[in-house]
C-alpha positions as a printed NumPy array, in Angstrom:
array([[ 85.007, 114.828,  67.68 ],
       [ 87.727, 117.437,  67.284],
       [ 91.412, 117.541,  68.144],
       [ 90.669, 119.771,  71.137],
       [ 88.606, 116.935,  72.606],
       [ 91.529, 114.547,  72.255],
       [ 94.014, 117.039,  73.721],
       [ 91.816, 117.579,  76.738],
       [ 91.222, 113.859,  77.197],
       [ 94.936, 113.124,  77.03 ],
       [ 95.78 , 115.806,  79.592],
       [ 93.195, 114.532,  82.077],
       [ 94.128, 110.876,  81.47 ],
       [ 97.803, 111.588,  82.136],
       [ 97.285, 113.905,  85.114],
       [ 94.224, 112.099,  86.586],
       [ 93.383, 115.488,  88.058],
       [ 91.122, 118.049,  86.353],
       [ 92.694, 121.104,  87.976],
       [ 96.235, 120.095,  86.999],
       [ 95.072, 119.173,  83.476],
       [ 93.389, 122.569,  83.088],
       [ 96.551, 124.318,  84.265],
       [ 98.611, 122.271,  81.814],
       [ 96.274, 123.271,  78.962],
       [ 96.139, 126.926,  80.102],
       [ 92.352, 126.899,  80.348],
       [ 89.794, 127.086,  83.15 ],
       [ 88.549, 123.887,  84.767],
       [ 84.926, 124.501,  83.773],
       [ 85.465, 124.484,  79.956],
       [ 87.708, 121.441,  80.371],
       [ 84.914, 119.547,  82.115],
       [ 82.47 , 120.569,  79.359],
       [ 84.871, 119.346,  76.667],
       [ 85.259, 115.956,  78.359],
       [ 81.464, 115.682,  78.691],
       [ 81.078, 116.448,  74.964],
       [ 83.588, 113.718,  74.139],
       [ 81.834, 111.176,  76.354],
       [ 78.483, 112.016,  74.745],
       [ 80.011, 111.653,  71.279],
       [ 81.476, 108.239,  72.155],
       [ 78.475, 107.108,  74.145],
       [ 80.733, 105.953,  76.973],
       [ 81.91 , 107.353,  80.287],
       [ 85.698, 107.828,  80.192],
       [ 86.374, 108.951,  83.758],
       [ 85.069, 108.192,  87.223],
       [ 85.334, 111.446,  89.152],
       [ 84.864, 111.821,  92.902],
       [ 85.7  , 114.573,  95.377],
       [ 88.981, 112.801,  96.122],
       [ 90.158, 111.271,  92.869],
       [ 89.81 , 110.889,  89.116],
       [ 90.367, 107.552,  87.404],
       [ 89.882, 106.08 ,  83.953],
       [ 87.043, 103.698,  83.25 ],
       [ 87.683, 100.57 ,  81.193],
       [ 86.484, 102.459,  78.107],
       [ 88.797, 105.339,  79.019],
       [ 91.795, 103.006,  79.29 ],
       [ 91.022, 101.513,  75.873],
       [ 90.618, 104.977,  74.353],
       [ 93.949, 106.059,  75.873],
       [ 95.734, 103.278,  73.981],
       [ 94.801, 104.935,  70.671],
       [ 94.829, 108.69 ,  71.263],
       [ 98.638, 109.157,  71.476],
       [ 98.988, 107.436,  68.1  ],
       [ 96.657, 110.025,  66.554],
       [ 98.997, 112.813,  67.611],
       [102.044, 110.797,  66.541],
       [100.54 , 110.331,  63.07 ],
       [ 99.802, 114.068,  62.825],
       [103.344, 114.903,  63.869],
       [104.753, 112.548,  61.242],
       [102.491, 114.059,  58.578],
       [103.802, 117.509,  59.496],
       [107.394, 116.231,  59.379],
       [106.817, 114.655,  55.953],
       [105.597, 117.976,  54.554],
       [108.611, 119.763,  56.054],
       [110.953, 117.121,  54.633],
       [109.494, 117.571,  51.159],
       [109.905, 121.352,  51.486],
       [113.582, 120.793,  52.389],
       [114.281, 118.739,  49.286],
       [113.801, 115.168,  50.551],
       [111.868, 112.813,  48.259],
       [111.218, 110.021,  50.731],
       [111.329, 109.128,  54.395],
       [112.38 , 106.078,  56.4  ],
       [111.084, 105.89 ,  59.979],
       [113.298, 103.675,  62.138],
       [112.358, 102.544,  65.654],
       [115.133, 101.596,  68.086],
       [114.506,  99.353,  71.086],
       [116.928,  97.672,  73.511],
       [119.774,  99.929,  72.344],
       [121.097,  99.319,  68.835],
       [124.816,  98.449,  68.902],
       [126.508, 101.874,  69.14 ],
       [129.449, 100.988,  66.884],
       [127.144, 100.101,  63.988],
       [124.649, 102.964,  64.032],
       [127.001, 105.708,  62.745],
       [128.238, 103.446,  59.938],
       [124.699, 102.533,  58.925],
       [123.452, 106.125,  58.891],
       [126.508, 107.297,  56.959],
       [125.951, 104.59 ,  54.338],
       [122.277, 105.584,  53.982],
       [123.219, 109.242,  53.554],
       [125.878, 108.358,  50.993],
       [123.728, 106.063,  48.845],
       [120.304, 107.758,  49.149],
       [120.773, 111.349,  50.342],
       [117.274, 112.244,  49.126],
       [115.679, 109.911,  51.726],
       [115.205, 111.463,  55.152],
       [116.029, 109.156,  58.095],
       [114.015, 109.603,  61.275],
       [114.903, 107.714,  64.472],
       [112.559, 106.901,  67.374],
       [113.787, 105.373,  70.648],
       [110.821, 103.429,  72.037],
       [110.126, 100.328,  74.171],
       [109.636,  97.099,  72.237],
       [105.878,  96.991,  72.851],
       [105.504, 100.494,  71.418],
       [107.675,  99.601,  68.425],
       [105.456,  96.619,  67.593],
       [102.294,  98.735,  67.835],
       [103.919, 101.417,  65.71 ],
       [104.901,  98.933,  63.001],
       [101.355,  97.583,  62.855],
       [ 99.915, 101.115,  62.749],
       [102.352, 102.307,  60.066],
       [104.03 , 104.799,  62.406],
       [107.414, 103.146,  61.71 ],
       [108.762, 101.461,  58.583],
       [111.405,  99.295,  60.232],
       [112.926,  98.733,  63.661],
       [115.746,  97.169,  65.631],
       [115.279,  95.11 ,  68.785],
       [116.85 ,  92.211,  70.638],
       [113.75 ,  90.033,  70.547],
       [112.102,  87.862,  67.915],
       [108.912,  87.443,  69.98 ],
       [106.983,  89.903,  67.829],
       [103.62 ,  88.263,  67.132],
       [101.715,  87.905,  63.863],
       [102.235,  90.236,  60.937],
       [105.798,  91.279,  61.855],
       [108.949,  89.705,  60.42 ],
       [112.017,  89.452,  62.688],
       [115.31 ,  88.827,  60.876],
       [118.471,  88.108,  62.911],
       [121.126,  90.472,  61.62 ],
       [123.883,  90.981,  64.194],
       [125.254,  88.951,  67.098],
       [127.578,  90.108,  69.865],
       [129.098,  88.176,  72.769],
       [127.515,  88.795,  76.158],
       [130.314,  90.038,  78.404],
       [130.758,  90.691,  82.1  ],
       [131.549,  94.316,  82.913],
       [133.891,  94.179,  85.91 ],
       [135.271,  97.044,  88.032],
       [139.038,  97.451,  87.873],
       [140.909,  95.556,  90.613],
       [137.918,  93.287,  91.248],
       [138.838,  89.769,  92.48 ],
       [137.07 ,  88.177,  89.498],
       [139.73 ,  89.607,  87.181],
       [141.917,  86.641,  88.113],
       [139.767,  84.739,  85.582],
       [140.411,  85.188,  81.856],
       [136.945,  83.747,  81.298],
       [134.609,  84.046,  84.281],
       [132.4  ,  81.096,  85.299],
       [128.742,  82.095,  85.577],
       [128.559,  80.675,  89.103],
       [131.356,  83.053,  90.127],
       [129.541,  86.019,  88.59 ],
       [126.417,  85.192,  90.613],
       [128.343,  85.469,  93.892],
       [128.329,  89.264,  93.434],
       [125.584,  91.905,  93.017],
       [124.508,  92.623,  89.441],
       [123.236,  95.721,  87.678],
       [121.013,  94.768,  84.738],
       [118.901,  96.541,  82.139],
       [115.305,  97.225,  83.127],
       [112.966,  94.873,  81.186],
       [110.376,  97.656,  80.972],
       [112.81 ,  99.675,  78.853],
       [115.071,  97.027,  77.271],
       [112.619,  94.144,  77.03 ],
       [114.379,  92.033,  74.408],
       [117.851,  92.526,  75.909],
       [116.545,  91.609,  79.374],
       [114.941,  88.409,  78.039],
       [118.18 ,  87.227,  76.451],
       [120.194,  87.939,  79.617],
       [117.539,  86.221,  81.733],
       [117.893,  83.049,  79.621],
       [121.628,  83.027,  80.338],
       [121.124,  83.53 ,  84.083],
       [118.637,  80.641,  84.224],
       [121.445,  78.244,  83.305],
       [122.774,  78.494,  86.855],
       [121.079,  77.004,  89.901],
       [121.85 ,  80.06 ,  92.008],
       [119.485,  83.034,  91.991],
       [121.13 ,  86.304,  90.906],
       [121.445,  89.139,  93.394],
       [120.154,  92.111,  91.393],
       [121.294,  95.343,  93.027],
       [119.781,  97.671,  90.436],
       [117.889,  97.723,  87.148],
       [118.724, 100.619,  84.856],
       [117.313, 102.168,  81.695],
       [120.599, 102.414,  79.779],
       [123.96 , 100.73 ,  79.366],
       [125.632, 104.08 ,  80.083],
       [124.203, 104.097,  83.609],
       [125.121, 100.423,  83.996],
       [128.747, 101.183,  83.14 ],
       [128.775, 104.149,  85.548],
       [127.655, 101.89 ,  88.405],
       [130.214,  99.236,  87.45 ],
       [132.984, 101.847,  87.307],
       [132.01 , 102.988,  90.81 ],
       [132.358,  99.403,  92.094],
       [128.621,  99.201,  92.838],
       [128.073,  95.883,  91.032],
       [128.962,  93.745,  88.02 ],
       [127.177,  94.319,  84.711],
       [126.115,  92.081,  81.828],
       [126.04 ,  93.679,  78.373],
       [127.084,  93.197,  74.768],
       [130.775,  93.658,  73.995],
       [130.253,  96.788,  71.815],
       [128.233,  98.507,  74.56 ],
       [131.051,  98.009,  77.042],
       [133.708,  98.997,  74.519],
       [131.869, 102.215,  73.671],
       [131.542, 103.253,  77.311],
       [133.514, 106.286,  78.406],
       [133.594, 105.209,  82.032],
       [137.127, 104.589,  83.362],
       [138.092, 101.436,  85.164],
       [135.662,  99.03 ,  83.49 ],
       [137.042,  95.701,  82.258],
       [135.129,  93.411,  79.869],
       [135.564,  89.675,  80.361],
       [133.816,  86.796,  78.562],
       [131.908,  84.105,  80.405],
       [133.539,  80.688,  80.693],
       [132.564,  77.982,  78.236],
       [130.647,  78.677,  75.059],
       [130.118,  82.435,  74.912],
       [126.412,  83.364,  74.985],
       [125.444,  85.74 ,  72.198],
       [123.096,  88.723,  72.138],
       [121.196,  88.801,  68.843],
       [119.834,  91.971,  67.266],
       [116.803,  91.58 ,  64.995],
       [115.52 ,  93.744,  62.177],
       [111.725,  94.108,  62.424],
       [109.337,  95.115,  59.672],
       [105.824,  94.344,  58.513],
       [105.492,  91.09 ,  56.608],
       [105.134,  91.446,  52.832],
       [106.543,  94.983,  53.005],
       [108.371,  95.422,  49.678],
       [109.023,  99.141,  49.18 ],
       [112.242,  99.863,  47.317],
       [113.526, 102.185,  50.051],
       [113.043,  99.483,  52.696],
       [114.606,  96.725,  50.575],
       [117.718,  98.832,  49.966],
       [117.913,  99.728,  53.66 ],
       [117.823,  96.046,  54.661],
       [120.654,  95.344,  52.223],
       [122.754,  98.063,  53.88 ],
       [122.   ,  96.684,  57.34 ],
       [123.212,  93.253,  56.262],
       [126.413,  94.806,  54.89 ],
       [127.322,  96.558,  58.153],
       [129.855,  94.698,  60.264],
       [132.343,  95.844,  62.876],
       [134.111,  99.204,  62.552],
       [137.292,  97.273,  61.779],
       [135.608,  95.802,  58.7  ],
       [135.501,  92.195,  59.896],
       [133.025,  89.949,  61.617],
       [132.273,  91.413,  65.019],
       [131.649,  88.117,  66.776],
       [134.667,  85.863,  67.471],
       [134.304,  82.085,  67.469],
       [132.516,  81.114,  70.692],
       [135.301,  78.845,  71.955],
       [138.122,  81.325,  71.428],
       [139.58 ,  83.266,  74.361],
       [139.025,  86.986,  74.36 ],
       [141.335,  89.519,  75.925],
       [139.801,  91.944,  78.375],
       [138.993,  95.414,  77.144],
       [139.978,  98.032,  79.708],
       [138.337, 101.384,  79.242]])
């Protein structure tokens, strides 16, 4: 089995069309078909079911597809490590980000890493939670951030930061008469929420809050980023639910952040890494993470019972 076999397999598996895959690879369809046949003979399994109308993966093909992208990811990281060494770096820390790390903390954390260990190259990967967990197990990432502690065996999840869940409200919305908005009042209006396929941990935490109410939420849209959520809120399309720092960092005009009534629900960010991982670079990184607080230098999360002023952006 050679890399060309894997490249051809990946192209066909993603296109599910031999002609398009051949065009993508800049080769003729006939040598592509021969390469796939060679791979199937090497594995002893049929990877594709091909008819005059369609091409689909077999069960063996689907299982093989789960592993092939990681081969190319590992090769890319090996190439990057060599380049980093050539550029004077003596180590590397691969950090996976899922659910959107709190924007206000990321610059401070990276600056602290650069200040204290400039010889260690930092590489960031924005990936869904499921991909982060696979990558940690497969040693594609050293550490990660997510808003879920449901990580399975072999991965440690340490709670590191908490932020109040806030309601993002369009300016001049009738709910702004409330300093703290009851959840039942929020559910009277359409909501724009993060897509659980992209922000799995964040969506789970928000879902737990919504389940407290008897009324079903009216979800107008699910989005892949808080930036798009804030844009829709600013346009008056719907209300949003997000962490206070995400709303505060938004550049959209006319968005007001209000806390929920009662005890403020919190969004927790977790630091994920393989259990029993004890490298010095990782240990020092975790210490820096624990030292990062709000940009103002204090605890970011106010006491749950205290009133919070709205933040108009």
